BATIMAR-505831 format. One record per residue (C-alpha): residue number from 0; x, y, z. Coordinates in Angstrom, 2 decimals, decimal comma. Example, Ala and Ser with C-alpha at 12.3 -4.5 7.8 and 13.67 -1.06 7.14 Angstrom:
# BATIMAR-505831
DRENRO;nr;px;py;pz
DRENRO;0;12,30;-4,50;7,80;
DRENRO;1;13,67;-1,06;7,14;
# end
This chain:
# BATIMAR-505831
DRENRO;nr;px;py;pz
DRENRO;0;0,00;0,00;0,00;
DRENRO;1;1,26;3,47;-0,88;
DRENRO;2;0,31;6,79;0,77;
DRENRO;3;0,91;9,75;-1,49;
DRENRO;4;-0,28;13,33;-1,97;
DRENRO;5;0,96;16,39;-3,81;
DRENRO;6;-1,71;17,74;-6,14;
DRENRO;7;-4,37;17,84;-3,42;
DRENRO;8;-3,66;18,87;0,21;
DRENRO;9;-5,05;15,74;1,82;
DRENRO;10;-2,98;16,35;4,96;
DRENRO;11;-5,08;19,44;5,73;
DRENRO;12;-8,24;17,38;5,31;
DRENRO;13;-6,90;14,81;7,79;
DRENRO;14;-6,15;17,60;10,29;
DRENRO;15;-9,75;18,84;10,12;
DRENRO;16;-11,15;15,29;10,31;
DRENRO;17;-9,14;14,71;13,51;
DRENRO;18;-10,32;18,00;15,02;
DRENRO;19;-14,05;17,60;14,39;
DRENRO;20;-14,67;14,54;16,66;
DRENRO;21;-13,20;16,28;19,70;
DRENRO;22;-15,36;19,35;19,12;
DRENRO;23;-18,39;17,07;18,98;
DRENRO;24;-17,24;15,19;22,10;
DRENRO;25;-16,79;18,48;23,98;
DRENRO;26;-20,25;19,67;22,89;
DRENRO;27;-21,81;16,41;24,10;
DRENRO;28;-19,78;16,50;27,35;
DRENRO;29;-18,59;12,94;26,80;
DRENRO;30;-15,61;11,42;28,57;
DRENRO;31;-13,27;8,46;28,27;
DRENRO;32;-9,87;7,42;26,93;
DRENRO;33;-10,79;8,07;23,28;
DRENRO;34;-11,63;11,67;24,08;
DRENRO;35;-8,40;12,09;26,04;
DRENRO;36;-6,34;10,68;23,16;
DRENRO;37;-8,08;12,96;20,65;
DRENRO;38;-7,62;15,86;23,05;
DRENRO;39;-3,86;15,36;23,23;
DRENRO;40;-3,60;15,38;19,44;
DRENRO;41;-5,98;18,35;19,24;
DRENRO;42;-3,93;20,45;21,67;
DRENRO;43;-0,33;19,27;21,23;
DRENRO;44;-0,07;18,72;17,48;
DRENRO;45;-2,85;20,00;15,21;
DRENRO;46;-2,58;23,77;15,90;
DRENRO;47;1,17;23,73;15,28;
DRENRO;48;0,89;21,56;12,18;
DRENRO;49;-1,77;23,85;10,67;
DRENRO;50;0,39;26,91;11,41;
DRENRO;51;3,50;25,28;9,92;
DRENRO;52;1,49;24,29;6,84;
DRENRO;53;0,45;27,92;6,39;
DRENRO;54;3,98;29,26;6,90;
DRENRO;55;5,76;26,68;4,76;
DRENRO;56;3,50;25,48;1,93;
DRENRO;57;6,33;24,03;-0,16;
DRENRO;58;8,32;20,82;0,14;
DRENRO;59;11,44;22,88;-0,39;
DRENRO;60;11,00;24,93;2,79;
DRENRO;61;11,60;22,35;5,52;
DRENRO;62;11,69;18,56;5,59;
DRENRO;63;9,07;16,37;7,27;
DRENRO;64;11,10;15,70;10,43;
DRENRO;65;11,45;19,43;11,06;
DRENRO;66;7,80;19,98;10,15;
DRENRO;67;6,58;17,44;12,72;
DRENRO;68;8,98;18,68;15,42;
DRENRO;69;7,93;22,30;14,87;
DRENRO;70;4,27;21,23;14,96;
DRENRO;71;4,63;20,06;18,56;
DRENRO;72;6,69;23,09;19,58;
DRENRO;73;4,37;25,66;18,00;
DRENRO;74;1,29;23,93;19,42;
DRENRO;75;2,73;24,31;22,92;
DRENRO;76;3,32;28,00;22,17;
DRENRO;77;0,02;28,75;20,39;
DRENRO;78;-2,45;27,18;22,83;
DRENRO;79;-1,35;29,31;25,85;
DRENRO;80;-1,56;32,43;23,67;
DRENRO;81;-5,13;31,52;22,73;
DRENRO;82;-5,84;31,02;26,42;
DRENRO;83;-4,44;34,48;27,15;
DRENRO;84;-6,78;35,99;24,56;
DRENRO;85;-9,75;34,11;26,03;
DRENRO;86;-8,84;35,27;29,53;
DRENRO;87;-9,47;38,88;28,49;
DRENRO;88;-12,52;38,15;26,30;
DRENRO;89;-14,95;35,27;26,80;
DRENRO;90;-13,14;33,52;29,66;
DRENRO;91;-11,21;30,25;29,83;
DRENRO;92;-13,80;27,49;29,83;
DRENRO;93;-13,77;24,14;28,05;
DRENRO;94;-16,28;25,15;25,30;
DRENRO;95;-14,54;28,47;24,59;
DRENRO;96;-11,08;26,85;24,63;
DRENRO;97;-12,10;24,06;22,25;
DRENRO;98;-13,85;26,56;19,97;
DRENRO;99;-10,84;28,90;19,89;
DRENRO;100;-8,40;26,11;19,03;
DRENRO;101;-10,74;24,71;16,37;
DRENRO;102;-11,23;28,13;14,76;
DRENRO;103;-7,46;28,66;14,77;
DRENRO;104;-6,91;25,27;13,10;
DRENRO;105;-9,55;26,02;10,44;
DRENRO;106;-8,07;29,47;9,76;
DRENRO;107;-4,53;28,14;9,40;
DRENRO;108;-5,68;25,24;7,22;
DRENRO;109;-7,52;27,74;5,01;
DRENRO;110;-4,40;29,89;4,72;
DRENRO;111;-2,25;26,80;4,05;
DRENRO;112;-4,63;25,62;1,33;
DRENRO;113;-4,64;29,02;-0,36;
DRENRO;114;-0,86;29,41;-0,31;
DRENRO;115;-0,16;25,83;-1,39;
DRENRO;116;-2,57;25,93;-4,35;
DRENRO;117;-0,83;29,07;-5,63;
DRENRO;118;2,39;27,07;-6,07;
DRENRO;119;3,20;24,96;-9,11;
DRENRO;120;2,29;21,32;-8,53;
DRENRO;121;5,93;20,20;-8,45;
DRENRO;122;6,70;22,60;-5,57;
DRENRO;123;3,71;21,82;-3,36;
DRENRO;124;4,16;19,92;-0,10;
DRENRO;125;4,23;16,21;-0,84;
DRENRO;126;4,45;12,95;1,03;
DRENRO;127;5,07;9,48;-0,31;
DRENRO;128;5,10;6,47;1,99;
DRENRO;129;5,33;2,97;0,55;
DRENRO;130;4,00;0,46;3,06;
DRENRO;131;4,86;-2,51;0,85;
DRENRO;132;7,69;-4,69;2,15;
DRENRO;133;10,31;-5,23;-0,53;
DRENRO;134;10,81;-8,87;-1,39;
DRENRO;135;7,85;-10,04;0,72;
DRENRO;136;7,05;-12,72;-1,85;
DRENRO;137;10,53;-14,18;-1,41;
DRENRO;138;10,22;-14,51;2,38;
DRENRO;139;9,90;-18,03;3,78;
DRENRO;140;6,78;-18,87;5,77;
DRENRO;141;8,59;-18,71;9,12;
DRENRO;142;10,01;-15,26;8,31;
DRENRO;143;6,57;-14,01;7,34;
DRENRO;144;5,05;-15,32;10,57;
DRENRO;145;7,81;-13,75;12,68;
DRENRO;146;7,46;-10,42;10,86;
DRENRO;147;3,69;-10,34;11,32;
DRENRO;148;4,11;-11,31;14,98;
DRENRO;149;6,60;-8,50;15,50;
DRENRO;150;4,25;-5,95;13,93;
DRENRO;151;1,34;-7,17;16,08;
DRENRO;152;3,53;-7,01;19,20;
DRENRO;153;4,50;-3,42;18,43;
DRENRO;154;0,85;-2,47;17,87;
DRENRO;155;-0,16;-4,10;21,18;
DRENRO;156;2,68;-2,40;23,05;
DRENRO;157;1,79;1,01;21,64;
DRENRO;158;-1,91;0,42;22,43;
DRENRO;159;-1,09;-0,49;26,04;
DRENRO;160;1,09;2,63;26,36;
DRENRO;161;-1,64;4,88;24,94;
DRENRO;162;-4,25;3,27;27,20;
DRENRO;163;-2,08;3,67;30,30;
DRENRO;164;-1,34;7,28;29,38;
DRENRO;165;-4,88;8,33;28,53;
DRENRO;166;-7,03;6,39;31,02;
DRENRO;167;-7,02;8,11;34,42;
DRENRO;168;-6,03;5,83;37,27;
DRENRO;169;-8,56;5,30;40,01;
DRENRO;170;-7,37;7,20;43,03;
DRENRO;171;-8,02;6,52;46,69;
DRENRO;172;-11,66;5,72;47,43;
DRENRO;173;-13,04;7,66;50,38;
DRENRO;174;-15,97;9,74;51,59;
DRENRO;175;-15,84;13,17;53,15;
DRENRO;176;-18,15;13,48;56,16;
DRENRO;177;-18,27;16,78;58,01;
DRENRO;178;-20,37;19,10;60,14;
DRENRO;179;-20,39;22,91;59,99;
DRENRO;180;-22,05;25,59;62,07;
DRENRO;181;-25,25;27,28;60,86;
DRENRO;182;-23,14;29,80;58,88;
DRENRO;183;-21,36;27,08;56,95;
DRENRO;184;-18,12;27,49;58,92;
DRENRO;185;-16,15;25,07;61,09;
DRENRO;186;-16,22;27,51;63,98;
DRENRO;187;-19,21;28,43;66,14;
DRENRO;188;-20,79;25,07;66,90;
DRENRO;189;-23,77;25,00;69,31;
DRENRO;190;-21,90;23,40;72,23;
DRENRO;191;-23,62;25,38;74,99;
DRENRO;192;-27,43;25,69;74,99;
DRENRO;193;-30,29;26,45;77,29;
DRENRO;194;-33,00;23,81;77,73;
DRENRO;195;-35,32;23,70;74,68;
DRENRO;196;-33,08;26,20;72,82;
DRENRO;197;-32,57;25,28;69,18;
DRENRO;198;-29,15;24,45;67,83;
DRENRO;199;-28,31;24,19;64,14;
DRENRO;200;-25,53;22,41;62,30;
DRENRO;201;-24,99;21,59;58,63;
DRENRO;202;-24,16;17,99;57,77;
DRENRO;203;-22,12;17,33;54,62;
DRENRO;204;-21,19;14,25;52,60;
DRENRO;205;-18,90;14,18;49,54;
DRENRO;206;-18,58;10,98;47,50;
DRENRO;207;-15,04;10,16;46,28;
DRENRO;208;-15,76;6,43;45,89;
DRENRO;209;-15,70;6,32;42,04;
DRENRO;210;-19,20;4,80;42,11;
DRENRO;211;-22,74;5,62;43,13;
DRENRO;212;-23,15;5,08;46,87;
DRENRO;213;-26,25;5,09;49,05;
DRENRO;214;-25,44;6,54;52,46;
DRENRO;215;-27,49;6,44;55,65;
DRENRO;216;-27,02;9,43;57,97;
DRENRO;217;-28,17;8,87;61,56;
DRENRO;218;-28,21;11,40;64,38;
DRENRO;219;-28,10;10,04;67,96;
DRENRO;220;-28,36;12,04;71,18;
DRENRO;221;-26,37;10,45;74,01;
DRENRO;222;-26,76;11,51;77,65;
DRENRO;223;-23,35;11,25;79,29;
DRENRO;224;-21,74;11,70;82,67;
DRENRO;225;-18,11;12,69;83,10;
DRENRO;226;-16,18;10,31;85,33;
DRENRO;227;-12,60;10,79;86,45;
DRENRO;228;-10,25;8,01;85,30;
DRENRO;229;-7,42;7,45;87,78;
DRENRO;230;-5,27;5,69;85,19;
DRENRO;231;-5,41;8,41;82,54;
DRENRO;232;-6,00;11,21;85,07;
DRENRO;233;-8,68;12,58;82,77;
DRENRO;234;-12,44;13,01;82,88;
DRENRO;235;-14,03;10,52;80,47;
DRENRO;236;-17,63;10,42;79,16;
DRENRO;237;-19,76;7,48;80,25;
DRENRO;238;-22,89;6,79;78,16;
DRENRO;239;-26,03;6,75;80,28;
DRENRO;240;-28,72;6,59;77,58;
DRENRO;241;-29,12;7,00;73,82;
DRENRO;242;-31,94;8,04;71,52;
DRENRO;243;-31,98;8,27;67,71;
DRENRO;244;-33,23;11,68;66,61;
DRENRO;245;-33,33;11,26;62,85;
DRENRO;246;-32,26;8,91;60,04;
DRENRO;247;-31,94;9,82;56,36;
DRENRO;248;-30,84;7,96;53,21;
DRENRO;249;-28,77;9,82;50,62;
DRENRO;250;-27,74;8,51;47,18;
DRENRO;251;-24,71;10,22;45,62;
DRENRO;252;-22,75;9,74;42,41;
DRENRO;253;-18,97;10,11;42,33;
DRENRO;254;-17,78;13,64;43,23;
DRENRO;255;-21,30;14,75;44,18;
DRENRO;256;-21,90;16,77;47,35;
DRENRO;257;-24,83;16,63;49,78;
DRENRO;258;-25,38;19,17;52,56;
DRENRO;259;-28,38;19,49;54,82;
DRENRO;260;-29,13;21,62;57,90;
DRENRO;261;-30,09;19,79;61,10;
DRENRO;262;-32,01;21,64;63,80;
DRENRO;263;-32,26;20,09;67,26;
DRENRO;264;-33,15;20,95;70,86;
DRENRO;265;-32,59;19,22;74,20;
DRENRO;266;-35,29;19,47;76,85;
DRENRO;267;-33,34;18,53;79,99;
DRENRO;268;-30,22;20,07;81,46;
DRENRO;269;-27,07;18,00;81,51;
DRENRO;270;-24,12;16,89;79,43;
DRENRO;271;-24,73;15,31;76,03;
DRENRO;272;-22,90;13,98;73,00;
DRENRO;273;-24,62;14,56;69,67;
DRENRO;274;-23,39;11,81;67,35;
DRENRO;275;-23,54;11,83;63,54;
DRENRO;276;-23,15;8,32;62,16;
DRENRO;277;-22,63;7,51;58,48;
DRENRO;278;-23,41;4,06;57,06;
DRENRO;279;-22,66;2,85;53,53;
DRENRO;280;-24,83;0,90;51,08;
DRENRO;281;-27,40;-0,17;53,64;
DRENRO;282;-24,94;-1,88;56,00;
DRENRO;283;-26,09;-0,63;59,43;
DRENRO;284;-24,01;-3,16;61,33;
DRENRO;285;-20,83;-1,08;61,07;
DRENRO;286;-20,34;2,68;61,14;
DRENRO;287;-18,46;3,91;58,05;
DRENRO;288;-17,75;7,42;59,39;
DRENRO;289;-18,71;9,14;62,63;
DRENRO;290;-18,60;12,65;64,10;
DRENRO;291;-19,80;14,13;67,37;
DRENRO;292;-20,33;17,31;69,35;
DRENRO;293;-20,25;17,60;73,13;
DRENRO;294;-23,07;19,84;74,31;
DRENRO;295;-23,71;21,32;77,75;
DRENRO;296;-27,35;22,16;78,40;
DRENRO;297;-28,19;24,61;81,19;
# end
């Protein structure tokens, strides 16, 4: 098989064909390794190649090795400049960034097409690649099998490398569980109340489990008495009684956040521990996360 062009600028057509799928993927908000691979080509190669094609439309200007090397270098230079322009105009967001790069590629391809078609055919940028193996018919069967096996091995190795590079690795799986004061700060918690006075906290859950998780949030009020421990020489809380105030199920996708205010009051004076217990996927036999506040009621 032979790849060849000179009369028609098929390389510019290939550039545009590579760019269009990523624009569509960005518009549809899709994700995955294919999009990442296209994105790397879209950002790190295509803008520079289109610019080089516009600057040097002839085969006599620079050779293909220099053209490809400059394509990567100019892409790295052009994309930040486009980002700088966006920063002072429409803002740096994924849709505006993709649109700006795509418009730049189209403009440079248009300029490259115009300049190249003005040249005589013999001076236009050309590429000829002969994929036929010389003397293939003369190879023995074993040599053919080994050659095909080597090519397949190289393809598999490159595919594994691209997959490992483009597919994000699953990080640590965990869940954030927190309580804030009524102003959304980790500061003025209601730790001292009068009897029947309302206290308010905000309970938050953030899913970093890389999967949808159903959480159960339970709030328990524990009446405690402080007892001096001679061994530790500290006052320690002893649980006297416990009552469940409220239970709620929350289903969250990965990276989703749930926050909810919780208003409570305690009728009798004394010392209490307000416990916030988090259970995962319906398993109420073991607490997944737990938080508490010590409250003195006058």
